[in-house]
DOTORSE-62599 format. One line per 5 residues: number of its first residue (from 1); their letters; for each residue x, y, z of C-alpha. Coordinates in steps of 0.05 Angstrom, whole numbers. Example, Ala and Ser with C-alpha at 12.3 -4.5 7.8 and 13.67 -1.06 7.14 Angstrom:
BEGIN
1 = AS = 246:-90:156 ~ 273:-21:143
REM end
This chain:
BEGIN
1 = MSARA = -385:-2638:-1903 ~ -401:-2660:-1973 ~ -351:-2718:-1977 ~ -375:-2790:-1977 ~ -346:-2847:-1936
6 = AQLKK = -320:-2882:-1998 ~ -281:-2820:-2017 ~ -253:-2813:-1947 ~ -229:-2885:-1948 ~ -182:-2868:-2006
11 = HPPAR = -146:-2814:-1965 ~ -86:-2828:-1921 ~ -99:-2837:-1846 ~ -73:-2768:-1828 ~ -122:-2734:-1876
16 = RLATL = -180:-2778:-1852 ~ -164:-2756:-1781 ~ -160:-2683:-1801 ~ -227:-2689:-1838 ~ -259:-2722:-1777
21 = LATAR = -233:-2667:-1731 ~ -256:-2612:-1778 ~ -325:-2643:-1784 ~ -331:-2650:-1708 ~ -309:-2577:-1699
26 = HLQTK = -359:-2554:-1751 ~ -416:-2593:-1718 ~ -396:-2567:-1649 ~ -398:-2495:-1674 ~ -465:-2506:-1709
31 = TIDDT = -495:-2538:-1646 ~ -473:-2480:-1602 ~ -502:-2430:-1652 ~ -569:-2467:-1654 ~ -570:-2471:-1578
36 = LELLD = -559:-2396:-1571 ~ -615:-2382:-1621 ~ -662:-2426:-1580 ~ -641:-2391:-1516 ~ -655:-2323:-1548
41 = LFVVT = -724:-2347:-1570 ~ -739:-2373:-1501 ~ -717:-2309:-1467 ~ -758:-2265:-1514 ~ -822:-2307:-1512
46 = KLFGK = -824:-2333:-1441 ~ -788:-2283:-1397 ~ -805:-2218:-1432 ~ -877:-2241:-1444 ~ -885:-2256:-1370
51 = TRREA = -856:-2188:-1351 ~ -903:-2153:-1399 ~ -964:-2189:-1372 ~ -944:-2171:-1301 ~ -935:-2098:-1321
56 = DKRKV = -1004:-2098:-1353 ~ -1034:-2127:-1290 ~ -1000:-2072:-1249 ~ -1028:-2019:-1295 ~ -1098:-2046:-1286
61 = RHHPK = -1089:-2047:-1211 ~ -1064:-1975:-1210 ~ -1121:-1951:-1255 ~ -1182:-1989:-1231 ~ -1230:-1935:-1254
66 = LAKAS = -1203:-1939:-1325 ~ -1209:-2015:-1326 ~ -1280:-2011:-1300 ~ -1299:-1958:-1350 ~ -1268:-1997:-1407
71 = ARLAS = -1308:-2059:-1389 ~ -1372:-2018:-1384 ~ -1358:-1987:-1453 ~ -1345:-2055:-1484 ~ -1411:-2081:-1456
76 = AVAVL = -1448:-2020:-1482 ~ -1420:-2028:-1552 ~ -1439:-2102:-1551 ~ -1510:-2083:-1532 ~ -1512:-2032:-1589
81 = FVATD = -1491:-2083:-1639 ~ -1543:-2132:-1615 ~ -1597:-2078:-1614 ~ -1582:-2055:-1685 ~ -1575:-2128:-1707
86 = SLPSE = -1510:-2114:-1743 ~ -1440:-2138:-1736 ~ -1379:-2093:-1731 ~ -1343:-2080:-1796 ~ -1274:-2110:-1808
91 = KCVLV = -1243:-2042:-1794 ~ -1274:-2039:-1725 ~ -1233:-2075:-1672 ~ -1263:-2095:-1605 ~ -1215:-2102:-1546
96 = E = -1232:-2145:-1487
REM end
């Protein structure tokens, strides 16, 4: 893959053909490898992400009291922060 066209011109026709075939095979293998990596990335991000979101929605539907209580708690904490006129510290994480 590092040879230049001028160098390849000096070789006999059989060697030029062999170099061309080896280059085509190398590029084919590299293309297949890159395609499989993209497919893996797609499967992980799109399909598993969708499955996880659906599972989270099912959990919320199965535990409506927990979801309602969590929302109420988040609202109460927000009111406390406003009432005390302070912001949460960096260590405190609010979840919506």
